[in-house]
Jmol script that loads the backbone (N, CA, C; Angstrom):
load data "model"
ATOM      1  N   MET A   1     108.599 -91.983 -27.989  1.00  0.00           N
ATOM      2  CA  MET A   1     109.531 -90.867 -28.289  1.00  0.00           C
ATOM      3  C   MET A   1     109.393 -90.325 -29.641  1.00  0.00           C
ATOM      4  N   SER A   2     109.231 -89.052 -29.726  1.00  0.00           N
ATOM      5  CA  SER A   2     108.999 -88.359 -31.036  1.00  0.00           C
ATOM      6  C   SER A   2     110.147 -88.317 -31.925  1.00  0.00           C
ATOM      7  N   LYS A   3     109.987 -88.400 -33.244  1.00  0.00           N
ATOM      8  CA  LYS A   3     111.044 -88.299 -34.230  1.00  0.00           C
ATOM      9  C   LYS A   3     111.351 -86.851 -34.346  1.00  0.00           C
ATOM     10  N   LYS A   4     112.665 -86.636 -34.681  1.00  0.00           N
ATOM     11  CA  LYS A   4     113.136 -85.315 -35.002  1.00  0.00           C
ATOM     12  C   LYS A   4     113.476 -84.996 -36.451  1.00  0.00           C
ATOM     13  N   ILE A   5     112.906 -83.824 -36.894  1.00  0.00           N
ATOM     14  CA  ILE A   5     113.155 -83.347 -38.217  1.00  0.00           C
ATOM     15  C   ILE A   5     113.850 -82.076 -38.223  1.00  0.00           C
ATOM     16  N   LEU A   6     114.884 -81.949 -39.085  1.00  0.00           N
ATOM     17  CA  LEU A   6     115.637 -80.741 -39.313  1.00  0.00           C
ATOM     18  C   LEU A   6     115.001 -80.108 -40.548  1.00  0.00           C
ATOM     19  N   ILE A   7     114.594 -78.987 -40.484  1.00  0.00           N
ATOM     20  CA  ILE A   7     114.008 -78.164 -41.671  1.00  0.00           C
ATOM     21  C   ILE A   7     115.040 -77.131 -41.994  1.00  0.00           C
ATOM     22  N   VAL A   8     115.612 -77.228 -43.278  1.00  0.00           N
ATOM     23  CA  VAL A   8     116.561 -76.285 -43.666  1.00  0.00           C
ATOM     24  C   VAL A   8     116.029 -75.564 -44.885  1.00  0.00           C
ATOM     25  N   ASP A   9     115.744 -74.205 -44.750  1.00  0.00           N
ATOM     26  CA  ASP A   9     115.253 -73.446 -45.830  1.00  0.00           C
ATOM     27  C   ASP A   9     115.512 -72.022 -45.550  1.00  0.00           C
ATOM     28  N   ASP A  10     115.924 -71.252 -46.526  1.00  0.00           N
ATOM     29  CA  ASP A  10     116.223 -69.760 -46.264  1.00  0.00           C
ATOM     30  C   ASP A  10     114.798 -68.929 -46.312  1.00  0.00           C
ATOM     31  N   GLN A  11     113.777 -69.496 -46.632  1.00  0.00           N
ATOM     32  CA  GLN A  11     112.517 -68.776 -46.703  1.00  0.00           C
ATOM     33  C   GLN A  11     111.695 -69.064 -45.337  1.00  0.00           C
ATOM     34  N   PRO A  12     111.495 -67.826 -44.659  1.00  0.00           N
ATOM     35  CA  PRO A  12     110.795 -67.998 -43.307  1.00  0.00           C
ATOM     36  C   PRO A  12     109.484 -68.581 -43.360  1.00  0.00           C
ATOM     37  N   GLY A  13     108.766 -68.226 -44.442  1.00  0.00           N
ATOM     38  CA  GLY A  13     107.336 -68.863 -44.537  1.00  0.00           C
ATOM     39  C   GLY A  13     107.367 -70.355 -44.622  1.00  0.00           C
ATOM     40  N   ILE A  14     108.313 -70.898 -45.435  1.00  0.00           N
ATOM     41  CA  ILE A  14     108.426 -72.318 -45.620  1.00  0.00           C
ATOM     42  C   ILE A  14     108.748 -72.990 -44.371  1.00  0.00           C
ATOM     43  N   ARG A  15     109.696 -72.389 -43.584  1.00  0.00           N
ATOM     44  CA  ARG A  15     110.156 -73.054 -42.341  1.00  0.00           C
ATOM     45  C   ARG A  15     109.033 -72.980 -41.369  1.00  0.00           C
ATOM     46  N   LEU A  16     108.293 -71.842 -41.335  1.00  0.00           N
ATOM     47  CA  LEU A  16     107.180 -71.804 -40.311  1.00  0.00           C
ATOM     48  C   LEU A  16     106.076 -72.849 -40.732  1.00  0.00           C
ATOM     49  N   LEU A  17     105.764 -72.910 -41.963  1.00  0.00           N
ATOM     50  CA  LEU A  17     104.608 -73.730 -42.430  1.00  0.00           C
ATOM     51  C   LEU A  17     105.028 -75.201 -42.070  1.00  0.00           C
ATOM     52  N   LEU A  18     106.301 -75.638 -42.391  1.00  0.00           N
ATOM     53  CA  LEU A  18     106.697 -76.974 -42.146  1.00  0.00           C
ATOM     54  C   LEU A  18     106.852 -77.393 -40.679  1.00  0.00           C
ATOM     55  N   GLN A  19     107.328 -76.290 -39.882  1.00  0.00           N
ATOM     56  CA  GLN A  19     107.427 -76.563 -38.489  1.00  0.00           C
ATOM     57  C   GLN A  19     106.070 -76.744 -37.881  1.00  0.00           C
ATOM     58  N   GLU A  20     105.074 -75.994 -38.186  1.00  0.00           N
ATOM     59  CA  GLU A  20     103.739 -76.008 -37.672  1.00  0.00           C
ATOM     60  C   GLU A  20     103.109 -77.536 -38.041  1.00  0.00           C
ATOM     61  N   LEU A  21     103.285 -77.873 -39.410  1.00  0.00           N
ATOM     62  CA  LEU A  21     102.720 -79.058 -39.868  1.00  0.00           C
ATOM     63  C   LEU A  21     103.296 -80.268 -39.101  1.00  0.00           C
ATOM     64  N   PHE A  22     104.643 -80.275 -38.971  1.00  0.00           N
ATOM     65  CA  PHE A  22     105.176 -81.511 -38.308  1.00  0.00           C
ATOM     66  C   PHE A  22     105.085 -81.439 -36.745  1.00  0.00           C
ATOM     67  N   ASN A  23     104.984 -80.307 -36.194  1.00  0.00           N
ATOM     68  CA  ASN A  23     104.734 -80.303 -34.708  1.00  0.00           C
ATOM     69  C   ASN A  23     103.369 -80.836 -34.447  1.00  0.00           C
ATOM     70  N   GLN A  24     102.336 -80.543 -35.402  1.00  0.00           N
ATOM     71  CA  GLN A  24     100.995 -81.032 -35.252  1.00  0.00           C
ATOM     72  C   GLN A  24     101.049 -82.508 -35.347  1.00  0.00           C
ATOM     73  N   GLU A  25     102.037 -83.054 -36.085  1.00  0.00           N
ATOM     74  CA  GLU A  25     102.070 -84.534 -36.379  1.00  0.00           C
ATOM     75  C   GLU A  25     102.929 -85.174 -35.325  1.00  0.00           C
ATOM     76  N   ASN A  26     103.229 -84.480 -34.273  1.00  0.00           N
ATOM     77  CA  ASN A  26     103.923 -84.988 -33.066  1.00  0.00           C
ATOM     78  C   ASN A  26     105.471 -85.286 -33.496  1.00  0.00           C
ATOM     79  N   PHE A  27     106.027 -84.520 -34.277  1.00  0.00           N
ATOM     80  CA  PHE A  27     107.436 -84.646 -34.625  1.00  0.00           C
ATOM     81  C   PHE A  27     108.019 -83.366 -33.813  1.00  0.00           C
ATOM     82  N   GLU A  28     109.316 -83.606 -33.425  1.00  0.00           N
ATOM     83  CA  GLU A  28     110.126 -82.606 -32.786  1.00  0.00           C
ATOM     84  C   GLU A  28     110.808 -81.939 -33.981  1.00  0.00           C
ATOM     85  N   THR A  29     110.717 -80.531 -34.231  1.00  0.00           N
ATOM     86  CA  THR A  29     111.360 -79.921 -35.185  1.00  0.00           C
ATOM     87  C   THR A  29     112.462 -79.022 -34.836  1.00  0.00           C
ATOM     88  N   GLN A  30     113.453 -78.943 -35.638  1.00  0.00           N
ATOM     89  CA  GLN A  30     114.679 -78.060 -35.538  1.00  0.00           C
ATOM     90  C   GLN A  30     114.750 -77.310 -36.760  1.00  0.00           C
ATOM     91  N   ILE A  31     115.180 -76.045 -36.724  1.00  0.00           N
ATOM     92  CA  ILE A  31     115.225 -75.152 -37.968  1.00  0.00           C
ATOM     93  C   ILE A  31     116.567 -74.687 -38.128  1.00  0.00           C
ATOM     94  N   ALA A  32     116.911 -74.555 -39.418  1.00  0.00           N
ATOM     95  CA  ALA A  32     118.166 -73.921 -39.866  1.00  0.00           C
ATOM     96  C   ALA A  32     117.893 -73.062 -41.078  1.00  0.00           C
ATOM     97  N   VAL A  33     118.422 -71.838 -41.063  1.00  0.00           N
ATOM     98  CA  VAL A  33     118.121 -70.937 -42.079  1.00  0.00           C
ATOM     99  C   VAL A  33     119.108 -71.013 -43.295  1.00  0.00           C
ATOM    100  N   ASN A  34     120.168 -71.741 -43.052  1.00  0.00           N
ATOM    101  CA  ASN A  34     121.173 -71.964 -44.302  1.00  0.00           C
ATOM    102  C   ASN A  34     121.929 -73.240 -43.989  1.00  0.00           C
ATOM    103  N   GLY A  35     122.750 -73.465 -44.991  1.00  0.00           N
ATOM    104  CA  GLY A  35     123.512 -74.843 -44.940  1.00  0.00           C
ATOM    105  C   GLY A  35     124.528 -74.855 -43.756  1.00  0.00           C
ATOM    106  N   LEU A  36     125.203 -73.840 -43.548  1.00  0.00           N
ATOM    107  CA  LEU A  36     126.091 -73.813 -42.333  1.00  0.00           C
ATOM    108  C   LEU A  36     125.394 -74.000 -41.094  1.00  0.00           C
ATOM    109  N   GLU A  37     124.306 -73.309 -40.874  1.00  0.00           N
ATOM    110  CA  GLU A  37     123.737 -73.560 -39.608  1.00  0.00           C
ATOM    111  C   GLU A  37     123.166 -75.070 -39.432  1.00  0.00           C
ATOM    112  N   ALA A  38     122.708 -75.571 -40.667  1.00  0.00           N
ATOM    113  CA  ALA A  38     122.212 -76.922 -40.671  1.00  0.00           C
ATOM    114  C   ALA A  38     123.388 -77.915 -40.181  1.00  0.00           C
ATOM    115  N   LEU A  39     124.585 -77.641 -40.729  1.00  0.00           N
ATOM    116  CA  LEU A  39     125.658 -78.517 -40.402  1.00  0.00           C
ATOM    117  C   LEU A  39     126.067 -78.388 -38.904  1.00  0.00           C
ATOM    118  N   LYS A  40     126.005 -77.123 -38.494  1.00  0.00           N
ATOM    119  CA  LYS A  40     126.297 -76.874 -36.964  1.00  0.00           C
ATOM    120  C   LYS A  40     125.358 -77.623 -36.059  1.00  0.00           C
ATOM    121  N   THR A  41     124.058 -77.516 -36.482  1.00  0.00           N
ATOM    122  CA  THR A  41     123.015 -78.258 -35.753  1.00  0.00           C
ATOM    123  C   THR A  41     123.273 -79.659 -35.758  1.00  0.00           C
ATOM    124  N   LEU A  42     123.613 -80.292 -36.852  1.00  0.00           N
ATOM    125  CA  LEU A  42     123.776 -81.706 -36.928  1.00  0.00           C
ATOM    126  C   LEU A  42     125.030 -82.183 -36.165  1.00  0.00           C
ATOM    127  N   GLU A  43     125.987 -81.247 -35.920  1.00  0.00           N
ATOM    128  CA  GLU A  43     127.207 -81.686 -35.112  1.00  0.00           C
ATOM    129  C   GLU A  43     126.722 -81.858 -33.676  1.00  0.00           C
ATOM    130  N   ASN A  44     125.705 -81.078 -33.221  1.00  0.00           N
ATOM    131  CA  ASN A  44     125.235 -81.121 -31.887  1.00  0.00           C
ATOM    132  C   ASN A  44     124.177 -82.128 -31.574  1.00  0.00           C
ATOM    133  N   GLU A  45     123.250 -82.240 -32.558  1.00  0.00           N
ATOM    134  CA  GLU A  45     122.204 -83.200 -32.303  1.00  0.00           C
ATOM    135  C   GLU A  45     121.758 -83.692 -33.600  1.00  0.00           C
ATOM    136  N   GLN A  46     121.642 -85.004 -33.814  1.00  0.00           N
ATOM    137  CA  GLN A  46     121.288 -85.573 -35.046  1.00  0.00           C
ATOM    138  C   GLN A  46     119.837 -85.918 -35.035  1.00  0.00           C
ATOM    139  N   PRO A  47     119.075 -85.356 -36.117  1.00  0.00           N
ATOM    140  CA  PRO A  47     117.752 -85.672 -36.204  1.00  0.00           C
ATOM    141  C   PRO A  47     117.467 -86.975 -36.855  1.00  0.00           C
ATOM    142  N   ASP A  48     116.191 -87.285 -37.124  1.00  0.00           N
ATOM    143  CA  ASP A  48     115.823 -88.565 -37.698  1.00  0.00           C
ATOM    144  C   ASP A  48     115.622 -88.493 -39.191  1.00  0.00           C
ATOM    145  N   CYS A  49     115.521 -87.182 -39.607  1.00  0.00           N
ATOM    146  CA  CYS A  49     115.224 -86.932 -41.113  1.00  0.00           C
ATOM    147  C   CYS A  49     115.598 -85.412 -41.217  1.00  0.00           C
ATOM    148  N   VAL A  50     115.953 -85.039 -42.504  1.00  0.00           N
ATOM    149  CA  VAL A  50     116.308 -83.692 -42.960  1.00  0.00           C
ATOM    150  C   VAL A  50     115.523 -83.351 -44.154  1.00  0.00           C
ATOM    151  N   LEU A  51     114.801 -82.147 -44.012  1.00  0.00           N
ATOM    152  CA  LEU A  51     114.160 -81.604 -45.157  1.00  0.00           C
ATOM    153  C   LEU A  51     115.060 -80.487 -45.567  1.00  0.00           C
ATOM    154  N   LEU A  52     115.606 -80.567 -46.846  1.00  0.00           N
ATOM    155  CA  LEU A  52     116.618 -79.644 -47.219  1.00  0.00           C
ATOM    156  C   LEU A  52     116.355 -78.960 -48.523  1.00  0.00           C
ATOM    157  N   ASP A  53     116.344 -77.611 -48.424  1.00  0.00           N
ATOM    158  CA  ASP A  53     116.140 -76.729 -49.588  1.00  0.00           C
ATOM    159  C   ASP A  53     117.405 -76.883 -50.538  1.00  0.00           C
ATOM    160  N   MET A  54     117.200 -76.891 -51.822  1.00  0.00           N
ATOM    161  CA  MET A  54     118.230 -77.034 -52.725  1.00  0.00           C
ATOM    162  C   MET A  54     118.992 -75.769 -53.031  1.00  0.00           C
ATOM    163  N   LYS A  55     118.269 -74.630 -53.082  1.00  0.00           N
ATOM    164  CA  LYS A  55     118.824 -73.269 -53.478  1.00  0.00           C
ATOM    165  C   LYS A  55     118.780 -72.416 -52.198  1.00  0.00           C
ATOM    166  N   MET A  56     119.927 -72.142 -51.691  1.00  0.00           N
ATOM    167  CA  MET A  56     120.067 -71.281 -50.551  1.00  0.00           C
ATOM    168  C   MET A  56     121.317 -70.367 -50.828  1.00  0.00           C
ATOM    169  N   PRO A  57     121.264 -69.109 -50.243  1.00  0.00           N
ATOM    170  CA  PRO A  57     122.428 -68.342 -50.430  1.00  0.00           C
ATOM    171  C   PRO A  57     123.621 -68.945 -49.596  1.00  0.00           C
ATOM    172  N   GLY A  58     124.806 -68.678 -50.110  1.00  0.00           N
ATOM    173  CA  GLY A  58     126.008 -69.268 -49.462  1.00  0.00           C
ATOM    174  C   GLY A  58     126.167 -70.618 -49.941  1.00  0.00           C
ATOM    175  N   MET A  59     125.979 -71.656 -48.964  1.00  0.00           N
ATOM    176  CA  MET A  59     126.168 -72.984 -49.271  1.00  0.00           C
ATOM    177  C   MET A  59     124.806 -73.664 -49.789  1.00  0.00           C
ATOM    178  N   SER A  60     125.010 -74.243 -51.039  1.00  0.00           N
ATOM    179  CA  SER A  60     123.775 -74.754 -51.666  1.00  0.00           C
ATOM    180  C   SER A  60     123.328 -76.047 -51.000  1.00  0.00           C
ATOM    181  N   GLY A  61     122.117 -76.422 -51.215  1.00  0.00           N
ATOM    182  CA  GLY A  61     121.572 -77.672 -50.720  1.00  0.00           C
ATOM    183  C   GLY A  61     122.364 -78.852 -51.164  1.00  0.00           C
ATOM    184  N   ILE A  62     122.868 -78.836 -52.291  1.00  0.00           N
ATOM    185  CA  ILE A  62     123.762 -79.973 -52.846  1.00  0.00           C
ATOM    186  C   ILE A  62     125.030 -80.130 -52.069  1.00  0.00           C
ATOM    187  N   ASP A  63     125.713 -78.883 -51.746  1.00  0.00           N
ATOM    188  CA  ASP A  63     126.808 -78.908 -50.904  1.00  0.00           C
ATOM    189  C   ASP A  63     126.560 -79.421 -49.546  1.00  0.00           C
ATOM    190  N   VAL A  64     125.428 -79.004 -48.974  1.00  0.00           N
ATOM    191  CA  VAL A  64     125.113 -79.559 -47.628  1.00  0.00           C
ATOM    192  C   VAL A  64     124.826 -81.004 -47.627  1.00  0.00           C
ATOM    193  N   LEU A  65     124.083 -81.469 -48.662  1.00  0.00           N
ATOM    194  CA  LEU A  65     123.829 -82.906 -48.879  1.00  0.00           C
ATOM    195  C   LEU A  65     125.143 -83.726 -48.952  1.00  0.00           C
ATOM    196  N   LYS A  66     126.144 -83.270 -49.714  1.00  0.00           N
ATOM    197  CA  LYS A  66     127.443 -83.949 -49.855  1.00  0.00           C
ATOM    198  C   LYS A  66     128.098 -84.134 -48.573  1.00  0.00           C
ATOM    199  N   GLU A  67     128.151 -83.001 -47.741  1.00  0.00           N
ATOM    200  CA  GLU A  67     128.661 -83.023 -46.408  1.00  0.00           C
ATOM    201  C   GLU A  67     128.064 -83.918 -45.518  1.00  0.00           C
ATOM    202  N   LEU A  68     126.679 -83.813 -45.596  1.00  0.00           N
ATOM    203  CA  LEU A  68     125.828 -84.731 -44.735  1.00  0.00           C
ATOM    204  C   LEU A  68     126.066 -86.167 -44.997  1.00  0.00           C
ATOM    205  N   LYS A  69     126.147 -86.536 -46.250  1.00  0.00           N
ATOM    206  CA  LYS A  69     126.195 -87.895 -46.629  1.00  0.00           C
ATOM    207  C   LYS A  69     127.626 -88.445 -46.340  1.00  0.00           C
ATOM    208  N   LEU A  70     128.720 -87.559 -46.231  1.00  0.00           N
ATOM    209  CA  LEU A  70     130.054 -88.017 -45.799  1.00  0.00           C
ATOM    210  C   LEU A  70     130.077 -88.363 -44.275  1.00  0.00           C
ATOM    211  N   LYS A  71     129.331 -87.486 -43.510  1.00  0.00           N
ATOM    212  CA  LYS A  71     129.361 -87.666 -42.034  1.00  0.00           C
ATOM    213  C   LYS A  71     128.366 -88.553 -41.519  1.00  0.00           C
ATOM    214  N   TRP A  72     127.140 -88.543 -42.062  1.00  0.00           N
ATOM    215  CA  TRP A  72     125.960 -89.312 -41.674  1.00  0.00           C
ATOM    216  C   TRP A  72     125.347 -89.918 -42.800  1.00  0.00           C
ATOM    217  N   PRO A  73     125.993 -90.928 -43.379  1.00  0.00           N
ATOM    218  CA  PRO A  73     125.476 -91.626 -44.659  1.00  0.00           C
ATOM    219  C   PRO A  73     124.059 -92.241 -44.483  1.00  0.00           C
ATOM    220  N   GLU A  74     123.644 -92.540 -43.350  1.00  0.00           N
ATOM    221  CA  GLU A  74     122.320 -93.268 -43.159  1.00  0.00           C
ATOM    222  C   GLU A  74     121.261 -92.235 -42.864  1.00  0.00           C
ATOM    223  N   LEU A  75     121.503 -91.045 -42.759  1.00  0.00           N
ATOM    224  CA  LEU A  75     120.538 -90.028 -42.399  1.00  0.00           C
ATOM    225  C   LEU A  75     119.660 -89.697 -43.618  1.00  0.00           C
ATOM    226  N   PRO A  76     118.291 -89.937 -43.480  1.00  0.00           N
ATOM    227  CA  PRO A  76     117.330 -89.685 -44.617  1.00  0.00           C
ATOM    228  C   PRO A  76     117.168 -88.182 -44.885  1.00  0.00           C
ATOM    229  N   VAL A  77     117.393 -87.888 -46.204  1.00  0.00           N
ATOM    230  CA  VAL A  77     117.277 -86.502 -46.630  1.00  0.00           C
ATOM    231  C   VAL A  77     116.173 -86.361 -47.776  1.00  0.00           C
ATOM    232  N   ILE A  78     115.277 -85.471 -47.604  1.00  0.00           N
ATOM    233  CA  ILE A  78     114.275 -85.193 -48.683  1.00  0.00           C
ATOM    234  C   ILE A  78     114.627 -83.692 -49.125  1.00  0.00           C
ATOM    235  N   MET A  79     114.879 -83.537 -50.388  1.00  0.00           N
ATOM    236  CA  MET A  79     115.275 -82.281 -51.015  1.00  0.00           C
ATOM    237  C   MET A  79     113.984 -81.443 -51.388  1.00  0.00           C
ATOM    238  N   MET A  80     114.110 -80.133 -51.191  1.00  0.00           N
ATOM    239  CA  MET A  80     112.966 -79.219 -51.717  1.00  0.00           C
ATOM    240  C   MET A  80     113.561 -78.266 -52.627  1.00  0.00           C
ATOM    241  N   THR A  81     112.940 -77.895 -53.709  1.00  0.00           N
ATOM    242  CA  THR A  81     113.447 -76.942 -54.629  1.00  0.00           C
ATOM    243  C   THR A  81     112.300 -76.151 -55.263  1.00  0.00           C
ATOM    244  N   ALA A  82     112.583 -74.861 -55.361  1.00  0.00           N
ATOM    245  CA  ALA A  82     111.556 -73.966 -56.064  1.00  0.00           C
ATOM    246  C   ALA A  82     111.904 -74.013 -57.575  1.00  0.00           C
ATOM    247  N   TYR A  83     112.909 -74.661 -58.026  1.00  0.00           N
ATOM    248  CA  TYR A  83     113.269 -74.643 -59.405  1.00  0.00           C
ATOM    249  C   TYR A  83     113.139 -76.124 -59.945  1.00  0.00           C
ATOM    250  N   ASP A  84     112.553 -76.215 -61.128  1.00  0.00           N
ATOM    251  CA  ASP A  84     112.414 -77.530 -61.679  1.00  0.00           C
ATOM    252  C   ASP A  84     113.678 -77.768 -62.531  1.00  0.00           C
ATOM    253  N   GLU A  85     114.778 -77.990 -61.910  1.00  0.00           N
ATOM    254  CA  GLU A  85     116.086 -78.288 -62.630  1.00  0.00           C
ATOM    255  C   GLU A  85     116.400 -79.806 -62.447  1.00  0.00           C
ATOM    256  N   ILE A  86     116.159 -80.415 -63.605  1.00  0.00           N
ATOM    257  CA  ILE A  86     116.352 -81.925 -63.559  1.00  0.00           C
ATOM    258  C   ILE A  86     117.703 -82.327 -63.219  1.00  0.00           C
ATOM    259  N   ALA A  87     118.774 -81.608 -63.729  1.00  0.00           N
ATOM    260  CA  ALA A  87     120.121 -81.992 -63.474  1.00  0.00           C
ATOM    261  C   ALA A  87     120.527 -81.924 -61.940  1.00  0.00           C
ATOM    262  N   LEU A  88     119.977 -80.864 -61.330  1.00  0.00           N
ATOM    263  CA  LEU A  88     120.318 -80.730 -59.946  1.00  0.00           C
ATOM    264  C   LEU A  88     119.604 -81.734 -59.121  1.00  0.00           C
ATOM    265  N   THR A  89     118.351 -82.051 -59.463  1.00  0.00           N
ATOM    266  CA  THR A  89     117.576 -83.043 -58.614  1.00  0.00           C
ATOM    267  C   THR A  89     118.125 -84.451 -58.910  1.00  0.00           C
ATOM    268  N   GLU A  90     118.538 -84.704 -60.104  1.00  0.00           N
ATOM    269  CA  GLU A  90     119.194 -85.992 -60.380  1.00  0.00           C
ATOM    270  C   GLU A  90     120.457 -86.115 -59.613  1.00  0.00           C
ATOM    271  N   GLU A  91     121.222 -85.051 -59.581  1.00  0.00           N
ATOM    272  CA  GLU A  91     122.537 -85.216 -58.761  1.00  0.00           C
ATOM    273  C   GLU A  91     122.235 -85.425 -57.284  1.00  0.00           C
ATOM    274  N   ALA A  92     121.254 -84.710 -56.826  1.00  0.00           N
ATOM    275  CA  ALA A  92     120.822 -84.885 -55.292  1.00  0.00           C
ATOM    276  C   ALA A  92     120.471 -86.396 -55.072  1.00  0.00           C
ATOM    277  N   LEU A  93     119.751 -86.920 -55.894  1.00  0.00           N
ATOM    278  CA  LEU A  93     119.313 -88.413 -55.835  1.00  0.00           C
ATOM    279  C   LEU A  93     120.597 -89.344 -55.935  1.00  0.00           C
ATOM    280  N   LYS A  94     121.435 -88.876 -56.791  1.00  0.00           N
ATOM    281  CA  LYS A  94     122.693 -89.771 -56.925  1.00  0.00           C
ATOM    282  C   LYS A  94     123.527 -89.681 -55.649  1.00  0.00           C
ATOM    283  N   ILE A  95     123.609 -88.444 -55.061  1.00  0.00           N
ATOM    284  CA  ILE A  95     124.382 -88.253 -53.881  1.00  0.00           C
ATOM    285  C   ILE A  95     123.712 -89.018 -52.621  1.00  0.00           C
ATOM    286  N   GLY A  96     122.473 -89.149 -52.613  1.00  0.00           N
ATOM    287  CA  GLY A  96     121.847 -89.958 -51.533  1.00  0.00           C
ATOM    288  C   GLY A  96     120.503 -89.318 -51.020  1.00  0.00           C
ATOM    289  N   ALA A  97     119.927 -88.268 -51.589  1.00  0.00           N
ATOM    290  CA  ALA A  97     118.709 -87.850 -51.175  1.00  0.00           C
ATOM    291  C   ALA A  97     117.532 -88.928 -51.578  1.00  0.00           C
ATOM    292  N   LEU A  98     116.673 -89.080 -50.688  1.00  0.00           N
ATOM    293  CA  LEU A  98     115.735 -90.141 -50.987  1.00  0.00           C
ATOM    294  C   LEU A  98     114.647 -89.734 -52.045  1.00  0.00           C
ATOM    295  N   LYS A  99     114.237 -88.440 -52.008  1.00  0.00           N
ATOM    296  CA  LYS A  99     113.392 -87.952 -52.967  1.00  0.00           C
ATOM    297  C   LYS A  99     113.322 -86.456 -52.954  1.00  0.00           C
ATOM    298  N   TYR A 100     112.677 -85.792 -53.812  1.00  0.00           N
ATOM    299  CA  TYR A 100     112.612 -84.281 -53.739  1.00  0.00           C
ATOM    300  C   TYR A 100     111.111 -83.892 -54.100  1.00  0.00           C
ATOM    301  N   PHE A 101     110.848 -82.667 -53.669  1.00  0.00           N
ATOM    302  CA  PHE A 101     109.646 -81.962 -54.009  1.00  0.00           C
ATOM    303  C   PHE A 101     109.915 -80.723 -54.607  1.00  0.00           C
ATOM    304  N   THR A 102     109.206 -80.325 -55.542  1.00  0.00           N
ATOM    305  CA  THR A 102     109.349 -79.137 -56.269  1.00  0.00           C
ATOM    306  C   THR A 102     108.271 -78.047 -55.731  1.00  0.00           C
ATOM    307  N   LYS A 103     108.817 -76.912 -55.239  1.00  0.00           N
ATOM    308  CA  LYS A 103     107.800 -75.827 -54.660  1.00  0.00           C
ATOM    309  C   LYS A 103     107.134 -75.287 -55.811  1.00  0.00           C
ATOM    310  N   PRO A 104     105.851 -74.839 -55.583  1.00  0.00           N
ATOM    311  CA  PRO A 104     105.091 -75.104 -54.340  1.00  0.00           C
ATOM    312  C   PRO A 104     104.621 -76.614 -54.370  1.00  0.00           C
ATOM    313  N   PHE A 105     104.960 -77.177 -53.253  1.00  0.00           N
ATOM    314  CA  PHE A 105     104.595 -78.615 -53.154  1.00  0.00           C
ATOM    315  C   PHE A 105     103.323 -78.831 -52.268  1.00  0.00           C
ATOM    316  N   ASP A 106     102.747 -79.910 -52.377  1.00  0.00           N
ATOM    317  CA  ASP A 106     101.589 -80.312 -51.511  1.00  0.00           C
ATOM    318  C   ASP A 106     102.149 -80.786 -50.176  1.00  0.00           C
ATOM    319  N   ILE A 107     101.892 -79.966 -49.084  1.00  0.00           N
ATOM    320  CA  ILE A 107     102.404 -80.137 -47.792  1.00  0.00           C
ATOM    321  C   ILE A 107     101.882 -81.640 -47.272  1.00  0.00           C
ATOM    322  N   PHE A 108     100.768 -82.061 -47.771  1.00  0.00           N
ATOM    323  CA  PHE A 108     100.369 -83.326 -47.229  1.00  0.00           C
ATOM    324  C   PHE A 108     101.053 -84.540 -47.919  1.00  0.00           C
ATOM    325  N   GLU A 109     101.546 -84.339 -49.125  1.00  0.00           N
ATOM    326  CA  GLU A 109     102.380 -85.272 -49.802  1.00  0.00           C
ATOM    327  C   GLU A 109     103.737 -85.329 -49.178  1.00  0.00           C
ATOM    328  N   LEU A 110     104.292 -84.208 -48.794  1.00  0.00           N
ATOM    329  CA  LEU A 110     105.616 -84.157 -48.038  1.00  0.00           C
ATOM    330  C   LEU A 110     105.352 -84.790 -46.711  1.00  0.00           C
ATOM    331  N   ARG A 111     104.312 -84.514 -45.994  1.00  0.00           N
ATOM    332  CA  ARG A 111     104.129 -85.119 -44.715  1.00  0.00           C
ATOM    333  C   ARG A 111     104.009 -86.661 -44.881  1.00  0.00           C
ATOM    334  N   ASP A 112     103.213 -87.083 -45.779  1.00  0.00           N
ATOM    335  CA  ASP A 112     103.061 -88.623 -46.030  1.00  0.00           C
ATOM    336  C   ASP A 112     104.450 -89.202 -46.324  1.00  0.00           C
ATOM    337  N   ALA A 113     105.202 -88.503 -47.143  1.00  0.00           N
ATOM    338  CA  ALA A 113     106.569 -89.019 -47.505  1.00  0.00           C
ATOM    339  C   ALA A 113     107.450 -89.189 -46.183  1.00  0.00           C
ATOM    340  N   VAL A 114     107.347 -88.213 -45.298  1.00  0.00           N
ATOM    341  CA  VAL A 114     108.158 -88.297 -44.078  1.00  0.00           C
ATOM    342  C   VAL A 114     107.575 -89.448 -43.234  1.00  0.00           C
ATOM    343  N   HIS A 115     106.385 -89.605 -43.080  1.00  0.00           N
ATOM    344  CA  HIS A 115     105.654 -90.725 -42.318  1.00  0.00           C
ATOM    345  C   HIS A 115     106.204 -92.146 -42.908  1.00  0.00           C
ATOM    346  N   GLN A 116     106.265 -92.229 -44.220  1.00  0.00           N
ATOM    347  CA  GLN A 116     106.692 -93.486 -44.878  1.00  0.00           C
ATOM    348  C   GLN A 116     108.038 -93.825 -44.461  1.00  0.00           C
ATOM    349  N   LEU A 117     108.899 -92.789 -44.294  1.00  0.00           N
ATOM    350  CA  LEU A 117     110.273 -93.014 -43.813  1.00  0.00           C
ATOM    351  C   LEU A 117     110.378 -93.903 -42.506  1.00  0.00           C
ATOM    352  N   PHE A 118     109.498 -93.569 -41.678  1.00  0.00           N
ATOM    353  CA  PHE A 118     109.500 -94.167 -40.386  1.00  0.00           C
ATOM    354  C   PHE A 118     108.603 -95.290 -40.167  1.00  0.00           C
ATOM    355  N   GLU A 119     107.975 -95.791 -41.316  1.00  0.00           N
ATOM    356  CA  GLU A 119     107.138 -96.995 -41.152  1.00  0.00           C
ATOM    357  C   GLU A 119     107.872 -98.279 -41.502  1.00  0.00           C
ATOM    358  N   LYS A 120     109.053 -98.047 -42.024  1.00  0.00           N
ATOM    359  CA  LYS A 120     109.890 -99.186 -42.494  1.00  0.00           C
ATOM    360  C   LYS A 120     110.515 -99.963 -41.260  1.00  0.00           C
TER     361      LYS A 120
END
end "model"
wireframe off; spacefill off
backbone 0.3
color backbone group
């Protein structure tokens, strides 16, 4: 049975790139364009991992992460940010994100990080 990944990013190009990458790696992918959509998706079906953009209009990735960790504390989350903001990334790690990648990131490093989650 394939693992499910929820990709949350407001940039269509990033969503498409990651969806194609992880579909080729035999993951089932779900897409959310913002934080509210991500939380609605999670209410209906829980993935095995979330790739979450830190900066989105409306609800920030940090706010989504807080909500996520309240309801699904064991769900692994990897943050993605276009901004090299140390304070925000440190806050995300304290809240419970496993790691973060700064855009533009190496998609193969991100892919390997996701694979490592499921090798444990």
